N, C-alpha and C positions, 0 to 999 in steps of 0.2 A: 168605207164600209166592206164589209165582208161578203163576198159572193153568196147569193141564194141558190139554192139547190131547187132540183125539178118539185122537189117533195114540199118546197115553202117555205123550209126553216133557215136559218142564218148558217152558214159554217165559220168554223174559228179563222181568224185572220192567219192563213198560212205565212205571209209573208212578215209577219212578227215573229213568228215562233223561231227563226232561225237568228235573231238577235241575241237571243237569251241562251245560254245553255241552262241544262237542266240543275234547277238548285240541289245543294246538296243533300239536303232533308230528303230529295226525289229521287236521288240517284240510286241506281241499281247494283251492288258490289256482292260478290261471292263469299261465301266464308272462307276467311284466309288465315284463321287463328290455329295455331299448331301448338301445343302446349309438350315440351321434351320432358317428362318425367316419369317416374316410376308408377305415379298416380293416374297416370292418362294414358288409353289406348285409342286410336283414331283407325277405323275402317272405311270403307267406300259406304257401309250403311250405318255404321254407330259410331258415337264418342261412348267411352266406357271411361269412368272417373271413380277414384277411391276420394272418400271425403270422410274426415273427423270430426263430430260435431263436439266440440268441447264447451262445458258449461260448469255449473257449481252448484252442490246442494247444500243450504245454508240452513242450520238449525240455531235457534235462539234458547239459551239454556240460563237462566239466570241474569238476563242483561247480557250475556257472552255471546257473540257469534262464531259459531264454530262452521269452516267452511272446508268443504271438501270438493276439491277438483274431479268433474266427472268427464269422460271421452266416449264417445261412440261409433263406431266405424261405420259406414256406409259405402255402396256404390252406386252409381248413377248410369242410366244407359239412355241415350237420347237418340232419336231415329233422326238420321240427316237429312231425309229426302223429307221437303217439306208438303203438306197434304194440299191439293187443290181444295181451297177452303171458298165456302159463299157464306155470307152473311145477311141473315134473315133478321129486319128489324121491325119490329112491333112498334107503329107509330112513323113508317117510313114517308108519309106525307106530312111530317111537321116539321118544325124548324130545324131540328137536328137532324131527323133523316134527309130532308132533302140538300140540306146542307154538305152532309158528309158524301151522299152520292155525288153532287155537284163537284165537290174537291177531289173526290178519286179521279173523277173523267176529267177533269182540268189538268191535273196531273199525268194522268194516263195517257193524254192526246198533247200534252205541254202547250194548252191555250195560255195564251198571256194577253192582256188586256190593259186598256188606256185608264187611268186616273188623270186626278189633277194635277199630281206631282210627276207624271212621266208613265212608263211602262212597268207593270206589276206583273213577275211570274208567278205560277202556282208554287206551292209548296208545302211541307209538313211541319212548319214551324208549332209549337204547341205541343207536339206529341214527344213524349219521352222518350219511346224508342227511336223514332227518326231525327230528334232534333237536341240530344241530350250526350253526354260521353260518360265513360266510366274510363278510373285509372286503370290499366292494365297492369303497368311495373314501371320501370327506370330504365332507360337507354343506358347500358354501362359505359359507352365511351363518352356522353354528355353528361351525365348525371341527371338529367331531366326525365320530368316523368313522359310516360307513354299513356297517350289517353284515345280510345276507340268511341264510335259510336255504341250506345246501348244495344243496340237492334242488331249490330255486328256480331257479339259474343258469342251467339249461336245461331244456326240455322233458322231463321223467320219469314214468316208469309210477307212479300211485299206489298204493302197496301194497294198499289195500283194493280195487284192479280186478283183480288177479292171481288167474287161474283155477287151482286146486289140484287137484293129482292126483299119483301115483306110484306105486311098487311097494314091496313089503316082503315078506320073507320070512316074516313071521308074518302071519296071515290076520285077525287079530282086527280088527273093525268101528273106525274110528276113533273113536268116544266111548268104546269100552272101553279103546280104546290109549291114551287120554288121562287115563283114569283110571290105568291100570296105572302111567303116567310118573310120577304123583305129582308134578308140578312146579307147576301151577296150585292155585290157592285152592278149596276145596270150592264156595263158594256160585259163584263164575264157572263152575265144571265143570257144575254143576248148571241153568245157565242154557245152556249152550252145548251140552248134549246133543242136542237135537235137531237143531241146525244141523250137529254135527260126523257125527251119524249119517246126515246128508243126505248128505254125504260118501261114504258108504259104505265097502266093504272095499279095502284096498290092492289092486292089480294085483299077480300073481305074479311073484316075484322069481328069480332064479338064487342057488344055493348051491353052491359048492364048498368042502367043509369043510376041507381044507387051508388055506384063506385065513383064517379067522377062527377065534377061540377055540373048542373043543370045547364049552364052557359053554353055547353058543349053539345048540347041534343042537335043544333044545326047543321053541326057537321057529320052528323051520324046517318049517313045514306048510304054507307057502304058494307053492310052488315051479313054474315051467316044468318041466316033466318031461322027463324024459331025461338024457342027457350029451353030445349032439351040441352043441357049442358053435356051429356055423353057425347050426343050428336055433335055438338060444336069440337070438343075435344078430338073426336074420330076425324072431323075435317081438317083442324090443325095438323094433325098428325099425317094426314094424306098430302096436304100442302108441303109438308117436309120433304116426305119422300118423293113426290112428284118434282119439287126443285133440284134435289138431290140428282134424281135420274135424268133429267133434262138438260144439266148444266156437268154431267159426269163427273160429280163432286167427290171428294173423298170425307170431306168434313163440312158441317154447315155450325155454325156460331149464332144462335138467335139471342136476339139483345131487345130488352124492353126500353125502350125511348119514347113510349108513348106518355098519356097524361099522367100525372100524381093520383092514384088512388086514396080513397080512405083507409085506415087499419080496419084490417079484418079481427073481428072477435075470435079468441082462441078458445072454443068451444070443444069440450069434452065428448069424444064421440062421434065429431064431426070432421076436425081436421088437425087434430093431435096425434095421429098416426097414421103411416101411409095405408093401411087396409081401411081405416074410416074415411079418409080422404077422398079414396078411391070410390069409395060407398056413398058418400055425400054428392061427387060427380053424377053418378049414376041418377039418382035422387033429385039432383038439379037444386041442391040445397043454397039456400039465398046468400049463405057468407062464404062460398065459393068464387073468389075474385076472377075476371078476367086475366089478372097477370099470373095469379097462380095455375091456373088451366093453362097457360102457354106454357108454363115453367114444367109441369106435369106432361104436357105434350112432348117437349125436346127430352125430357129424361128418358121417357117410354121408346123415343127414337134414338137413344144413345148419345144426343149431341148436346153440348155445353149451352147453358142457358144464363145469362148476365141481367141481373135486373137493375138497370142504370136511374131508377125513381126512389122513392124514398120510403114507400109503402111496405108493409111487412108479407111481402110475397111468398117469401120461405117459412110459413108457418111449419111445424115441428113435422107434421106431416110429409111435407115436400122433403125436407132434410131426410128424414127416414127413407123417402122413396128414392133420392138419388142414391144414398147409402147402399141400399138394395140392388140397385142397378151399376152402381159403381160409376155413375155419371157425374158431368161436373156442374155445377153451381157456383155463381158469384155475384155479391152486390154488398149494399146497397147504396145507391145515390152518388151519381157522378160529383167528385171532388174538384170544382175545377176554378173558383174565385173567392170568395169570400172566407168560407170554411177553410181552403187551403191555408190561405194567409193567417188564420187563426189559430190553425194547428202548429204553425210555425210561432207566431207572435207568443201566444200563452204559454208555449214551452221555452221559448228565450226567457220571459219573466220569471216563470215558476225557477228553473235553473240558474237565476242570477240571484236567486234568492227572496226576489220581489215577491209580495203576496198580493196577486188580483181579488179585490173585492167584488166586483162587478165588471160583467163584460155584456153590453147593450150594441145589439145589432138592428140595422134598419137597413131593409131595401126596398126599392121599387123597380118595378119594370113594366114595360108594355105589351110582350109577347104571349102567344096563347098559353103560354105556360104560367105567366101572370094571372092572367083571365081565370084560368082554372083554380090558382092556387088562391082568389078572391073568395073561394068558399071556404067555411069554417074547417069542415070535417078533412078538407085536402091539404088546406094549410098546418093543420094539427100534423099530418104526417111529414111534412117537410118542418116543422119545428121540434118533433122528435130527434129527425138526423141530423138538424145543424146543432142541437143543443148538447150532444154526448161527446162532441168533440174533447172537451178538455178533461176528462172524465180521469182517464190514465194518467195525465200530468198531475193530478191533483193527488189523487191515490198514491203516487211514486214519493210525495213530499209532505209526510206527517209532521216536520218541522215546524212547517206554514199552516196546516188545514190538521184540525183536532179528527182524530181516526174514530170510525162508527164504534157505538157502544152497543148491547144489546137492546133491542128495541127501537133504536133510531140510527138514521143514516149518517154518516161523518159531514164533519163540515164542508163546505163547496162554495165558490163563489156564484151570485146571483148572475143569473144567466136569461137574458131575455133577447127573443129573435122577434121580429114584426116584418113582414113582406106585404107591400101594396100594390096594387094594379094601377099604372098611370100609362095609359096608352100611348099618348104621346111620343114616349122615350122609344117606343117599340123595343128591339131586340138590346138596344144599349141599358145595360143593368147598372143601377147606382147603388152601392153597398155602402153605410157607415157603421162604423164601429167606433165605441169608445171603451177605452180598459182603465178604470178605476181601482188603483191599488194602493196598498199601505206599502211604506218604505220605512227608512231607518229612524228609530225613536219614535213611532206614531205619525209619521208624516205621509204626507197623500201623494200621489203622482197623477195625472189624467193625461191618456195618451190618444188623441182623435185619429184616426184614419178615414181617408175619403177615396173610393175605389170604384172607378167607371170601366166599364169592359162589356165587349159584346158577347153576350152570353152565349149564343150558339157557336159562334166561332173559338170560345176556350173548349166547351163541352165536348166538340166533334172530335178533336184530335185524342181526347181519352176513350172513346168509343173504339176508334180505329185500336188504340193501345191495350187495352183490354180484351178486344177479340183476337189480338193477334197473339198476344199471351196466353189466351185460352188454348189456341189451336198449338202452339208450341207445347204447351204443360199437358197435352193428350200424348205427345209423342215422347214425355220422360217417364221411365220407370225406375225404381230403386228398388235396393235390398239391404236388410239389415244384417250384414256382416258380423257385428258382435252377438247376434242372436243365432248365427247360423244358417240363417236363409239361404237359399240356394235360387229359388225362382226371383225374377223381378216380378215386382209389383205395381200397379198404378199407384197415383197420389191419391190423398183423400179425396171426398168429392166437394168440400167446400175449399174452393180456390183463395184461402186467405192472403195467398203471396200477391194478389192484386188490391191490396187494400190501399197502396198508395194513390190509387186513382178514387177511391170512394168514400163519402163522408161517414157512412155508419157500416165500419167491414162487417160482414158475416164470417164468424169464425167458427171453429169445430166445437160442437157443444163442451162445456166446461173449461173453454180457454178463454184466457183474459183478451179484451180486445184492445189491441195499440192504436191510436190514432195519432203518435207523435209521427210528423213527415218524417223527420231525418231517420227514425227506427225502421220506418217502414221501408222507405228507400234504401237502407242498408241492407235490409231483408232480402230486397228482390236482387241486389246487386251481388250478395254473398251466394245465394242461389244460384244464378246465372255462373258464376265462377266456381263453384263447387260442382258443377255439371262439366266442367272443363278440369277437375281435378286440381284447382287453385284456391288457395286460402281466401279469407274475405277482404274486404277492404281495411286498412289501417292507418292511422294519421301517427301512428307512433314516430316513424322516421328517425329510427333508432341511431342510423349513422349519423344525423346531425346532429346528436345529442352526446356524442362519446369522442374521445380523442382519436 
């Protein structure tokens, strides 16, 4: 057993810490990539790069495709010094919030623990930034690819350095909330109890019963008093300012990982414009949701806000407000398990010339997320975010699917999503998918996939990735050289580059949504390389194709 301190909590097993070195995903490495090119300049303060965005304009005339290649030149300026960053989670006392806090603390203190299979060390497996790599180029002496961790391409926050805090409608201290979640193994919880207790209780949050399931009411004992939404907004803004000041932070990412809300109605004069939304908050309009209120607070404080749940937090008024303040927003809904697989598998079928006729998805889980989703209104939000994942793949192949005609939508696979609450399985989520497809000469193919996963352990690394990338993108500026711009500008408010981690990606109004996982990953890789002055990823491997 580990020793117990005078304050009564168990400390980590220090004798075990020396047995295992840091896991590679948790290791700390300085930024060591230097590009020797006329397209790149490295100073102590900035990386400045030139990048040519190449594309093609296509006009169809009498069935003929007339293609005109395009090229537009940009310069990117990336600040090299990483911001001292806080992560304030809405719903910090839930499964995801406590799992994230505990994981960061375990890695920060190198807390190892016993399992029935031996000793386990902390790590960041499941994080795209910390546990995946990117092909940088080829070693000229060996001809072999050189791959580096994705998180090492540009200077980024190390997750161990995040300052953690946030709000929750439940006032349970975080050590006890961790135990309530029943996600992490007991021996790890035992050693982290003191560290989690040191984080204290969540800040009081806001609770509007109409937006989440009635079965959550018993948890709601830690609330900002009253019903005045303007007062609530000012309290949240004050919390952000006080957290920033108390921890001497440069940047705070506000992240919604609380309960799924019902969809908000878009009402002209209420939430359709920034001014109307601010007026609706002053009037405590019933259709202003808690998540929208937190988003507005973050925007007004100039901090990024990320929505990790499926509801429509970003009503038109929020997007306009973010544009007005040049603040950053991103969402919606973490893409961790079944939907991520679907975005890969559906693309595989369509790209193989196979026509999915029906995609049927069944889920059951027993954590508090499942309990909340057992209510119809909240399930509807999840159903919408899960159901749109194949849309762009279908639209890209009108050989298989009839195109839309005036007054009617185009042909689309039948797509059904079912979620059931089964308390006994806890955080261990079961997902069953059936892909029923048309193949050659009217034949049929049925593929069934059974996926069992620990829900919060898949979702938590994505919260880290989204938060770290959001901080990075606040340090990246650009100028359009082709347009003759001389000043560097911040990126557009909607951070669609984060789509890889999201089920229903928010994009710039008027822009097509991309759900293809491969395209999302390639976009992120290409952008990170562009900030170094490198071309995007290519698998042409021309040298291997020619004499």
